[in-house]
C-alpha positions as a printed NumPy array, in Angstrom:
array([[ 15.569,   7.721,  53.629],
       [ 17.211,   8.408,  50.28 ],
       [ 15.185,   8.956,  47.135],
       [ 16.501,   7.172,  44.056],
       [ 17.254,   9.64 ,  41.271],
       [ 15.102,   9.032,  38.198],
       [ 17.057,   8.078,  35.087],
       [ 16.869,  10.459,  32.144],
       [ 14.998,   8.759,  29.272],
       [ 17.185,   7.937,  26.279],
       [ 14.461,   9.444,  24.078],
       [ 11.758,  11.84 ,  25.249],
       [  8.895,  13.233,  23.218],
       [  8.015,  16.38 ,  25.115],
       [  4.559,  17.742,  24.201],
       [  5.245,  16.954,  20.534],
       [  2.884,  17.812,  17.7  ],
       [  3.48 ,  16.76 ,  14.117],
       [  2.085,  17.978,  10.796],
       [  1.925,  16.543,   7.298],
       [  0.957,  18.654,   4.281],
       [ -0.299,  21.415,   6.597],
       [ -2.534,  18.956,   8.467],
       [ -2.017,  17.999,  12.11 ],
       [ -1.52 ,  14.254,  12.56 ],
       [ -0.696,  14.227,  16.288],
       [ -0.986,  16.745,  19.085],
       [  0.729,  17.065,  22.468],
       [  2.364,  13.627,  22.581],
       [  4.478,  12.794,  25.634],
       [  6.475,   9.551,  25.528],
       [  9.545,   8.441,  27.495],
       [ 11.694,   5.657,  26.048],
       [ 14.502,   4.137,  28.104],
       [ 17.187,   1.674,  27.008],
       [ 15.524,  -1.573,  25.967],
       [ 12.225,   0.167,  25.249],
       [  9.909,  -0.171,  22.268],
       [  7.264,   2.066,  20.714],
       [  4.808,   0.865,  18.066],
       [  3.061,   3.397,  15.803],
       [ -0.148,   2.118,  14.242],
       [ -2.839,   3.639,  12.061],
       [ -4.44 ,   3.399,   8.642],
       [ -2.497,   4.017,   5.437],
       [ -1.944,   7.748,   5.05 ],
       [ -2.384,   8.486,   8.751],
       [  1.194,   9.804,   8.969],
       [  3.125,   6.918,  10.524],
       [  6.1  ,   7.378,   8.195],
       [  5.985,  11.157,   8.682],
       [  6.101,  10.712,  12.446],
       [  8.986,   8.253,  12.146],
       [ 10.91 ,  10.694,   9.946],
       [ 10.434,  13.357,  12.602],
       [ 11.943,  11.005,  15.194],
       [ 14.873,  10.502,  12.812],
       [ 15.426,  14.247,  12.706],
       [ 14.595,  14.548,   8.998],
       [ 11.873,  17.068,   9.862],
       [ 11.044,  19.209,  12.882],
       [  8.013,  18.907,  15.155],
       [  5.386,  21.583,  14.62 ],
       [  5.456,  22.008,  18.406],
       [  7.339,  20.497,  21.338],
       [ 10.711,  18.748,  21.376],
       [ 12.278,  15.375,  20.652],
       [ 15.07 ,  14.976,  23.214],
       [ 17.951,  12.497,  23.08 ],
       [ 19.82 ,  12.216,  26.386],
       [ 18.05 ,  15.415,  27.38 ],
       [ 19.143,  17.399,  24.292],
       [ 16.968,  18.657,  21.44 ],
       [ 17.789,  16.606,  18.33 ],
       [ 17.072,  19.579,  16.039],
       [ 20.166,  21.393,  17.331],
       [ 22.909,  20.914,  14.751],
       [ 25.627,  19.745,  17.126],
       [ 23.28 ,  17.295,  18.814],
       [ 21.864,  15.959,  15.547],
       [ 25.332,  15.083,  14.228],
       [ 25.814,  12.783,  17.215],
       [ 22.221,  11.565,  17.353],
       [ 22.122,  10.372,  13.725],
       [ 25.083,   8.081,  14.436],
       [ 22.855,   6.217,  16.901],
       [ 20.137,   5.508,  14.328],
       [ 19.486,   2.489,  12.151],
       [ 16.785,   3.323,   9.606],
       [ 14.731,   0.82 ,   7.603],
       [ 12.021,   1.871,   5.178],
       [ 10.057,   0.473,   2.25 ],
       [ 12.228,   2.589,  -0.046],
       [ 15.557,   1.073,   1.026],
       [ 17.279,   0.074,  -2.188],
       [ 18.905,  -3.238,  -3.016],
       [ 21.657,  -2.914,  -5.622],
       [ 20.853,  -5.667,  -8.087],
       [ 24.355,  -5.599,  -9.592],
       [ 25.898,  -6.628,  -6.281],
       [ 25.749,  -9.992,  -4.575],
       [ 23.568, -10.496,  -1.523],
       [ 26.649, -10.357,   0.727],
       [ 28.009,  -7.229,  -0.962],
       [ 24.682,  -5.462,  -0.41 ],
       [ 25.143,  -5.851,   3.336],
       [ 28.931,  -5.583,   3.479],
       [ 28.951,  -2.269,   1.597],
       [ 26.9  ,  -0.611,   4.354],
       [ 28.99 ,  -2.262,   7.053],
       [ 32.239,  -0.966,   5.534],
       [ 30.795,   2.566,   5.376],
       [ 30.485,   2.296,   9.156],
       [ 34.142,   1.34 ,   9.461],
       [ 33.106,  -2.126,  10.625],
       [ 33.679,  -5.607,   9.274],
       [ 32.821,  -9.203,  10.047],
       [ 29.103,  -9.127,  10.851],
       [ 27.611,  -9.219,   7.352],
       [ 27.758, -12.96 ,   6.709],
       [ 26.59 , -13.97 ,  10.218],
       [ 23.71 , -11.5  ,   9.854],
       [ 22.678, -13.031,   6.529],
       [ 22.934, -16.521,   8.002],
       [ 20.696, -15.519,  10.898],
       [ 18.155, -14.151,   8.409],
       [ 18.197, -17.439,   6.487],
       [ 20.138, -16.124,   3.474],
       [ 23.578, -17.611,   4.075],
       [ 23.321, -20.003,   1.11 ],
       [ 22.472, -17.059,  -1.168],
       [ 25.368, -14.848,  -0.044],
       [ 27.243, -15.09 ,  -3.362],
       [ 24.151, -14.868,  -5.579],
       [ 23.249, -11.702,  -7.48 ],
       [ 20.578,  -9.714,  -5.662],
       [ 18.373,  -9.431,  -8.748],
       [ 17.39 , -13.066,  -8.176],
       [ 15.829, -12.334,  -4.778],
       [ 12.112, -12.363,  -4.044],
       [ 10.485,  -9.413,  -2.245],
       [ 10.578, -11.302,   1.039],
       [ 14.269, -12.121,   0.625],
       [ 15.031,  -8.479,  -0.152],
       [ 13.386,  -7.476,   3.115],
       [ 15.546, -10.042,   4.922],
       [ 18.636,  -8.423,   3.364],
       [ 17.489,  -5.066,   4.751],
       [ 17.065,  -6.615,   8.197],
       [ 20.532,  -8.17 ,   7.924],
       [ 21.901,  -4.641,   7.434],
       [ 20.418,  -3.645,  10.786],
       [ 22.341,  -6.443,  12.457],
       [ 25.606,  -5.763,  10.624],
       [ 25.618,  -2.004,  11.209],
       [ 24.625,  -2.523,  14.862],
       [ 23.412,   0.889,  16.068],
       [ 21.39 ,   1.306,  19.283],
       [ 18.189,   2.977,  17.985],
       [ 16.176,   1.182,  15.313],
       [ 13.548,   3.129,  13.371],
       [ 11.579,   0.589,  11.336],
       [  8.984,   1.635,   8.77 ],
       [  6.698,  -1.313,   7.891],
       [  9.439,  -3.89 ,   8.576],
       [  7.176,  -6.93 ,   8.182],
       [  5.78 ,  -6.066,   4.741],
       [  6.6  ,  -8.871,   2.22 ],
       [  7.784, -11.248,   4.961],
       [  6.262, -14.702,   5.307],
       [  5.355, -16.132,   8.73 ],
       [  8.89 , -17.408,   9.35 ],
       [ 10.3  , -14.024,   8.343],
       [  8.01 , -12.227,  10.799],
       [  9.142, -14.584,  13.57 ],
       [ 12.767, -13.771,  12.722],
       [ 11.949, -10.059,  12.817],
       [ 10.332, -10.437,  16.244],
       [ 13.374, -12.409,  17.426],
       [ 15.988,  -9.854,  16.347],
       [ 13.91 ,  -7.034,  17.861],
       [ 13.738,  -8.906,  21.186],
       [ 17.488,  -9.636,  21.143],
       [ 18.3  ,  -6.007,  20.296],
       [ 16.229,  -4.832,  23.252],
       [ 17.92 ,  -7.316,  25.589],
       [ 21.202,  -5.542,  24.819],
       [ 19.647,  -2.191,  25.724],
       [ 18.671,  -1.205,  22.192],
       [ 15.584,   0.856,  21.405],
       [ 13.076,  -0.092,  18.7  ],
       [ 10.438,   2.205,  17.197],
       [  8.176,   0.547,  14.64 ],
       [  5.59 ,   2.042,  12.29 ],
       [  3.284,  -0.704,  11.049],
       [ -0.223,  -1.551,   9.924],
       [  0.449,  -5.287,  10.354],
       [  0.555,  -7.121,  13.703],
       [  4.043,  -7.642,  15.146],
       [  4.545,  -9.27 ,  18.54 ],
       [  6.775,  -6.92 ,  20.558],
       [  6.65 ,  -7.627,  24.284],
       [  5.759,  -4.724,  26.606],
       [  5.857,  -2.192,  23.766],
       [  4.147,   1.163,  24.133],
       [  1.507,   1.752,  21.484],
       [  0.602,   5.013,  19.797],
       [ -2.303,   4.956,  17.341],
       [ -2.481,   7.738,  14.791],
       [ -5.983,   8.882,  13.832],
       [ -7.121,   8.807,  10.187],
       [ -6.216,  11.988,   8.303],
       [ -9.541,  12.222,   6.474],
       [-13.099,  11.293,   7.495],
       [-14.246,   7.875,   6.353],
       [-16.379,   7.987,   3.219],
       [-20.073,   7.402,   3.814],
       [-21.2  ,   3.946,   2.712],
       [-24.579,   2.868,   1.345],
       [-25.393,   1.354,   4.765],
       [-24.613,   4.696,   6.442],
       [-27.028,   6.456,   4.089],
       [-29.78 ,   3.918,   4.825],
       [-29.265,   4.399,   8.572],
       [-29.414,   8.168,   8.191],
       [-32.623,   7.985,   6.097],
       [-34.408,   6.283,   9.01 ],
       [-33.761,   9.392,  11.114],
       [-35.332,  11.767,   8.608]])
């Protein structure tokens, strides 16, 4: 009888702890993510979801433990240079250049990757094909988020790190987001999402971050406590 050799996870969080402003937000986290996997980070505003996502991107180091990519610590300089080329990052702070057209806003990032030809199809998929030649300053907040998602498709890297990707999207936009995440995973891509809004991601692992500060006592709490005195 032959034992099948276990595959090395594409990403492995090995006993990872993470801090924000000298306060621990997570302790001793162990997560294995293989090709096609998904991890969803949830928690209240200020719980450290974005901080944790930035750590996974290699922008900061864990306070303890290791983040391993293909078995290698991403904080090692030689490894990080290769690892960052696998990442597609989307955050609330991603800028849209209002002087450029909608198409140029996507194509510029695609050309920086040495790629060409996916920008317009990506915009069409995100429902913005008819606006491709319009100036970006005319876009609504929801349309701007769709432009950011079109960049993910045009740049086409295997690991997506998405910080609040559904904010400003309407119901149809959220469905499109769920669709492109599912299609990316079918191709073996990995998706890690930080969100406080519900997103339907099939078979995703979930990691809930605890609140950073105790909840403030309400008037009802004080009434309940007075009955015990």
